[in-house]
N, C-alpha and C positions, 0 to 999 in steps of 0.2 A: 394691801399688797400680800401676795403670798409669800410663804416663807422663801427666804432669799438662800440659796444653796453656797457653798463656800467660793464658787467660781465667780460670784458676783464681785468678789474682791478684784478681780481683772479689769472692771469695767473702766473705760476712760474715753467718754464720749467726746468727739471731734476736739481735740486737744488743740491741733493746729490746722491752719485752713492756708492752703498754698495756691498761687496762681500758676497753674501747669504751663501755660503758654510762654509765661516770662521765667518761670523757674524761680519765682521768689517766696521766700518763707513767709509765713504770717505775720510776724512781728515787724516785717519791712513793708506790709500793705495793709495800712490802717482802714484802707476803705473795706477791705475784706473782712478785718475785725469787726467793723460797725454792722457789716451787713449780717454777718452770722449771728453775732451777739443779739441783733434786735429780732432775728428770725427764733432764736432760742426762747426770747422773751414771749413771743406770741405763741409759741408751742406751749410754754410752762402755764401760760394764762388762759388756754383753752380756746385761744382764737384761730383755730385751725384754717378756717377760710384764708384768712390774711397770710399765715404761714405758708400755706401751699402756693399762693401766688409769689409770695417773696422766694420761696425755693425754685420755683420755674424761672424766675428773672436770673437768679444765681445762676443755674444751668445753663442759660443762655450764654453767659461768659465762660462759665469753665468746662462746658460740654460734658464729655464721659469722664468725670472725676470721682474718686471714691468718697470725696465729702459730700457730694449730692446724694449718694444711696444712703450714707449713715444719717443725713438730715432726713431723708424720706422713711427711713425705718423709724428714727425718733417721732415723728409726726404721727405713724401708724400707731406706735406703742401707747402714746398718751390718748389719741382719739379713739382707739378702738379696745382699749384694756378692759377686761382681760383676753389675752388672745388664747384661742381654743385650738388644740392640735387638729391639723389637718383641714382646717378651714381655708377659704380663699383668703381671708386676711392675714391669717398665720402663715400660709406659704408666700404670700407676697413680702412679707417681713423677712421671712427667711431668705428668701431670693436676694433681697435688697443687700442683705448682709454679706452673701456669697458673691454678689457683685462687686462691693467695695472690696472684698478680699482679693479677686482675681485683678481687678485693676492695680491694687497695690503691689502686686506681685511683680509687676514691669516697672513701677515707680521705684521701688525700693534698691533698684541696681543704679539709680542715678545718684550721685555723689550728694548734689545739692537738694535732693529731696529725701533721702535716705531716712533722715530722722523722721520727718512728716509722714512718709510712708509706713515706717514701724508703728507710729500711733494707729494709723488706720487699720493696719493688720491687727494689732493689739485689740482695738475697739470692735471690729467684725468679729473675731472669735470669741471675745469676752461676752458680747450680746448674744451669740449662739449658745454660749454655754448657759447664761441665765435663762434664756428660752427653755432650753431642754431640761434644766434643772426644776423649772417650775412644773414640769409634767412628770418629774420623777425619773427621768431617764438616765440614771447614773452613769452608765457606760459610755453613752454620747456625750455627756457631760465632761467626764475624764478625756475623752478623746480630742475634743476642741481645747479643753483646759490646757492641756499639756502645749499646744500650739500658741496659746494665748500667753502662757508663761513665758515661752522664749522672748517675745519681743517686750513682755513686763520687765524682763532682768535688765533690758537695757536703759530702761528709765529710771530705775533705783539709783544710779549715781550721778542723774542729771538733774535733781530736784532744784539745785540753785540756779542752774541757766534756765530752767523750765519749770516754774512753780506748779503748772498743773500735774505734773509726775507726783505731787504731794498727795494727790487724791488717790491714785491707782496703787501707790506705795503704801499709804496709809491703811487703805483697806486690806491689802495684801499683808501687813503686818499684824493687824488686829486678828482678822479671820483665818490666818495660817494657825494661830494658836487656839482660837475659840472654836471654829467649827469641828474639828476632829473630837473635842471635848464633848460635844452634843451629839454627833452622827458617828457612830463607830464604824460604819459602813467604809467610810473614807480614810480611816486610821492606817490600814495596811498600803495605801497609795502615797502616804504623805513623805515617803522618801523621795519621791520626785521633786518635791519643792525644798526650797531652802528655809531655815527655820524663820520665825516671826516674834513679835514683841507687841503684845497688846496696847500697853501705855504709850509706847511710842507711836503705834498705829493712830491712836486716838489725838494726840498731839502734832501728827502730820496732817490727818483730816483737817484741823483746826487751822494750820498754815494753809492749807489748800483753799479753805473757805475765806481766808483774807487775802490769799495772793494769786489765786488761780485765774485764769482768764476765763475758760469755758467750763470749768469745773466748780465754781463756787456753789452753785445750787446742788449739785450733786453731793458735795462735800457736807453742805448743810443737812441734806435728807439723812444721809446716812450716820450722821453724829446723832440725830434725834433716834434713828432706828437702833442704833447700838446702846443709848443710854436708856431708852424705855424697854425694849423688848430682850436686850442681852444682859445689860447691867440692872436692871430693875431700878433705874432711877429717874422717874418720871419729871422731878423737880430740875435736872439738869437737861432733859430732852425737851422741856416747853420753850424755851428761849429759842431754840432753832427752827422749830415748827410755827412758832408765831411771827418769826422774821418772813419765812415763806409765804404764810397767809397774807401778811400786810403787803408784800411786794406782789403777790399774783392771787387777788382776790377771786379771780374766775376759775381757779383751779379746784374742782371739788375733791380731788384726791388730797390736797393739802388739807381741806377743811375736814375731812374724814379723820385724818391723822391729828389734827389740832383737838378734835372731840374726843378721840381715844384717850389722849393725854390729860385732857380736862377732868374726864371721868376718873383716870387713875389717881388724879391729884385731889379729888372729892369735890371740885369746883362744878356742881351739879346744875345751876341755875345758868351759868354761861354755857355749859355743854347743851343744854337744852334747846339755847338758841340756834346752835348749829345743827342739831338732830332734825330740827323743822326743815332745814335746807336740804339735807339728806334725804329725807323723806319724799321730798317733791322731785327727786331725779326719776328719769325714766331706767338707767341703769340698775339692774337688780343689786349689784353689788353694794352700791350706794344705799338702796332701800333696807338692804341686809345690814350694813353697819349702824344705819340710824335707828333701826329696830332693836338691834342688840345693844347699842348704847343706852337706850331708853329703858329696856329690860334690867340692865346693870344698876341705873338710876334708881328704879322700882326697888329693886333687890336690897340695895343699899340703905334706903330710906324706909325699909320695913313695908312696903306696899306689895305684899308678897302675892296676893291673888292678880294684881296687875302685872307683876313680873312674870307670873306662870303664863299669862294670856301672850304676853310680847315675846316670851321665848318660844312658845309653840309657833307663832307667826315667823320668827326669825328662822326656825327650823324648816318650815315650809318654804321661805323664800329660797334658802339655802338648797334645799333637796330639789328645787326647781330649776336650778341653775345646771350648766352643763359642764362643769367641773367642780372638784371639791375645793375649799376655802379652809385649810387645816387651821390657820390662825384664829379664824372667826370660829370654826366649829369647836374647838378646844374653849374658847371663851363661852360659847352657848353651854358647852357641858359643866363648865367650873361654875357658871351663875346657877345653873340648875342643882348643883351641889350645894352651894350656900342656900338657897332656897329651902332644899330638903333639910338641911342642918337646922335652920332656923325654925322649921315645922317639927323638930325634934325626930327627924326619919333618918337617924345616922346610917343604917344600912343602905339606903337610897343615897345618900349623900357620897358614901364610899364608892357605890358603883358609877355614878356620875364622874367622880374624880379619877377612877380608872378610865373611863371612856376618854376622859380629856387628856390624858397622859398618852393615850394610843394615838390622839390626834396630832402628834408632833407640836406640841406647842413651845411658844416662846419661853423665857426664863419666869416672867410673873406667874404664870398658870402652872407651869412645872413647880416651882418652888412651893406655892399654895398647895397644890394636889398632895405633893411628897409629905409636907408638913402635917396634913390632916391624916393622910393614910398612915404615917409612923407614928402616931400618938399612942 
């Protein structure tokens, strides 16, 4: 997963699902709840053909409804990730989100559908913000983030009535504090957004994982993400990703995340079982992660010659991809630094750690690099 910019805090995927023709809210339409829930399970488990057919059936009932376009965008995201700017897939994903937004603009004027349309508006703008953030388009991120924030505010006071709001509110509270600490570019814009609370945000995400209708998985993913990559607590991150892998064994992305935390915990034998799965994938990103994790295991077990070979392979895979993955790149450089240090090449180790810092690393690599450079 690429580095998630602060606007990811606004993501709220398909919180409620309404039957437009009857103007019924989701919780009064159990059939709709079941349909959307099962479709999301298919997407998360990488059963994309089945999910596509299910979405087509749902569209026959709901016709031109924003929920359809959000579902289609989610299918594209998981099936085609990583999305590369200006490609056909990227433009289709972007177009689906704008379609959801445009349709929601008319629904939001209807009293019975106002709250649900608010969710769709927030989700559309939030996912656009995430899309632009992953390509480093800071000004485009801020433009859509301000629009997403308008609808996010409406949900902050509704968490008791609509538990899925715990997800968006929890992410907001955490990242509103954490992100400006890490990325100074955004500090001058933070006056646009209300204050946050990191601890409260984490607790709200836990409530979202337990009580959310459609955001249980999203809450679980971000609890893992926060504990491993921002709080540097792999022991607390592990249970969350373990749950997801058990529930969705076909999701290669979840397997990659589980492997990463197993390596961080030093459970190398278990991690090696999963790197074999990653290396069998056609997608370069998973072969990159599998090769990198094997390189780290080799370095940690003092098989330095093997580590050097695997690091070179990981770098080659990364260089052959059509976008940079700063998280993995920083881990490659940090591992090169540790290998150099174990070979008593402290100057080379310093140079590698400096490169790691320039690659916008998450907290574990950043803390490791600064500790070494500040000796």
